[in-house]
N, C-alpha and C positions, 0 to 999 in steps of 0.2 A: 790563628785568629781569623785570617781572611777566608780560609776554606769554609768554615761554617756559614759565614755571611754569603758566600757564593752559592752554597747549597740552599740556603734559605731563599735567596733571590730566585734560583732556578725552580724551587718548589712553588713559590708564589706565581711565577710566570706560567708554570705548567698547569696549576690549578685554574688560573685565569683563562688559559687557552681551552682547557677542558670545559669550563662553564660556558664559554662562548660557543663552543661546538655543540653543546647540549641544549642550547636555547631552542624553544619551540619554533616551528616553521611559521613564516608570515602567512601561510595559507590556512592556519588554524587559529581558533580563538579559545580563550579560557572558558568562556561561557558564550554559547551561540543559541539564539532563540529565533524560531520561524513561526509566523502566524499568517495563514493565507487561504486561498481558495483554489480548487481544482476543477477546471471546466472539462468534464470528461465526455467522450463519445463512447457509448456503451453498446455491447452486443451480448445478449443473455438468452440462453436456451436450456431446456430441460429435456433429456432423453430418457424414456422409461421403457424397459423391456422385462420380460418374464412371463410367467404363466398367468398372472393377473395384473390388472392395471394398478398403479400406485396412486392412492388418494384421488382417484378420478381421472388421472392422466394416463393416456395410452399412446405411445409413439413420441413424436417430437413436438414440444411446445416452444415456439419462438415468442419471446415477450415483446419484442418490437414489432414484428410482422403480424402475429396473431392477436396480441392484446392491445397493440397501438401505443405502448409506452414510448415516450420521447427518448430518442437516442442520447440526447445531450442533457447533462445535469451539472449544476454548480454545487460543489461540495466542500466542506471545511477540511483543512489539513494543517496539522501541527507537528513541529519538530523541536528537539532540544538536544544540544551536545555540550558535554562538560569534560574538560581536560583534568586529569589527575597527574600532576607533573607536566612533562613536555611532550609525551608521545603515547599516552594511554588515557582512556576515559570511557564515559558512557554515552550512548546514543539512543534517543527515543524517537519514535515515529508513529503518527496516528492519522488515519483518514477514514471517511465514511462515504458511501454512495447510497442515497435514498431516493427512490422514485415511486410515484403512484399516478394512477390514471383511472378515470371512470368514463366509459363510452358505451354507446348503443351499437350493436352489430346485427346486420341482417344476413351476413354470410355465415355458413357453418364453421366451427372450429373443430376439426377432426380429433385433435388430441384431447379435447374436453368432452367430445361426444355430443356437441350441440348441433341441432339441425333446424333451428328456428331462431327468430329474432330474439336477441337477449341483451340484457344490460350487464356488462362485465366491469368489475372493479378489481384492479390489480395493484399490489404493493411489492416492491423489492427493496430490502434493506441489507446492506453489507458494511460491516465494520472490521477494520484491521488495525492492530496495534502491535508494536514490537519494541523490545528493549535489548540492547546488546552491549557487551564490553568490547571496546575496539583497541587495537594496537596500530599505531601509525609509524611508518618507516620513512625516514628522510627528514632533514632539518632545513633544507633549502626551499626554493619556491615550489617544488613538487614533492608531494607526499602520497604514499599509498597506504590504505588501511584495510585491515581484516578484522571482522568482529564475529563473536559467537554470543547467542542469547536465546531468548524465547519470544514467540509470537502468539497472539491470540486473535482468532477470527470468529466472526459470528455472521451467519447467513440466514436470512428469514424472508420467505415470500408467501404471499397469500393471494389467492384469486377467488373472488366471490361472484356468483352469477345468478341472475333472475331471468326467467324466460316464461313466455306464455305461448302455448300451442294447443290447438284443438279445444280452446275454451278452458284449458287447465293451466294453473300456475305451478312452476317448479323452480327450485333453487338448489344450488350446489356450492361447495367450498373445497378448494384445493390448497394444500399447504406443504411447505418444506421448511424445516428448522434444524440448524446444526451449528454448534459452537465447540471449539476445541483449542487446547494449547499444543504447540509444536515447536521443535527446535528451529532456529533461524540462523543462516549464515549470511553475513553482509560483506560487501566489498566496496571500496571507495577510492577515489583519486581527487586530489585538490591541486590547483595551480594558481599562484598569485602573480598577476602581471605587475601589480604595484599595490599600494595600500588601499586603493579604491576599487580595483577590478579583480575579480577572481572567476575561474572556471572550475566546474566540478562534475563528476560522474558518480552515481551511486547505484548499487544493485543489491538485491536481497532475495533469498530463496528459502522456501519452507517446504519440507517433504513430510507428508502425513501418511503413516502406515500403521497397521495394527488395528484391531477392533473392526467395526463394520464400516468405517470411513477410510478411504485412501485417496491420494492425489497429491497435487502440488500447487503452490502459490508463489509467484515471483513478481517483483516490482523493480523497475528501473527508471532512472531519470538522468537527463543531461541539462545542466543549467549554468547560468551566469549570475554573479552578484555584483552590485554596484553600491558603493557607500559614499554618497555625496557629503555625509557628515561622519565624524569619527566613530560614533557608536551606533548610528542608525542608517539603514540603507534599504535596498530592495533586492529581491531575487526573482528571476524568471526562468522557468524550466519547462521542458517537455517530458511528461511522465507517462509511463505505461504500466499496467498491471494485468496479470492473467491468473484466474482462479479456475481450476479444473478438479472437481471432486466427484468421487463415485461412492454412493451409499448403498449398502446391501441390506435387503429385507428378506423375509422368509420366502416370499413368492415373487419378488421383483428386485430390479436394480435400477437406481436413479442416478443419472450422470448430469451434473450441473456445470455449465460453462458460463463464466462471467468475464468478459474481456473489456477493458477500458483503456483509453489513452487520450491525451490532450494536454494543453498548456496549464501551468499552475503559476500563480503570482503570490509573492510573499512580502510582508513587511518584516525587515530583519533588524535584530538588535545583537550587538556583540560587546563583550567586556573583557 
């Protein structure tokens, strides 16, 4: 009679120990929401080569130096993380970089073929979003994550110009538009100092191949979280992104480079 009781007690203790060891890490939340802004320093250029100019561009066009676009921009950024169980879940990320400028130029812009005073209006729009399923390893204060999913990017720029030379008016428009879905790989690390302070590192990479567009996009961030209240806090990070895409046309090849980095600030909610 005592033996079954002992076995039952051992089973209960074993189950309790297993459940305790399987609890989620204090570095993770069941639901984690991020709403903030990204103050980015941008560097954008388009290189065109081939037998003919592409859409009016021939050579290298630097959007900051040639068109006078501001290097810095403040852009929205959103994130969300959801745990399913204690060590797996979904992760979502979205940000955009939108810039525009209208200016008068008296110097020539070789890549656009202008040789007279002109009024140039330029717009650059870049949107990036990703969704990944993540596996987290570790249940103590440190956890490491690996995720697989899909990313969507959209790049669009337009340059419009009006010039007057030798008594004649002329206008031109240059454009680039591309949007694609591609697989994404994500990596992450989380460390909880205590219930209020955390440190994290995130990285993601997209490889685009096949079709007439190839290249890669990667994003990285290093940040700290502070929760002065149980469910509401703040996040501060330094983020960087790199977009390098090559688009092939019948008579030309266009290489677009868009690099940005800078601080991001978030209002955080956790549950």
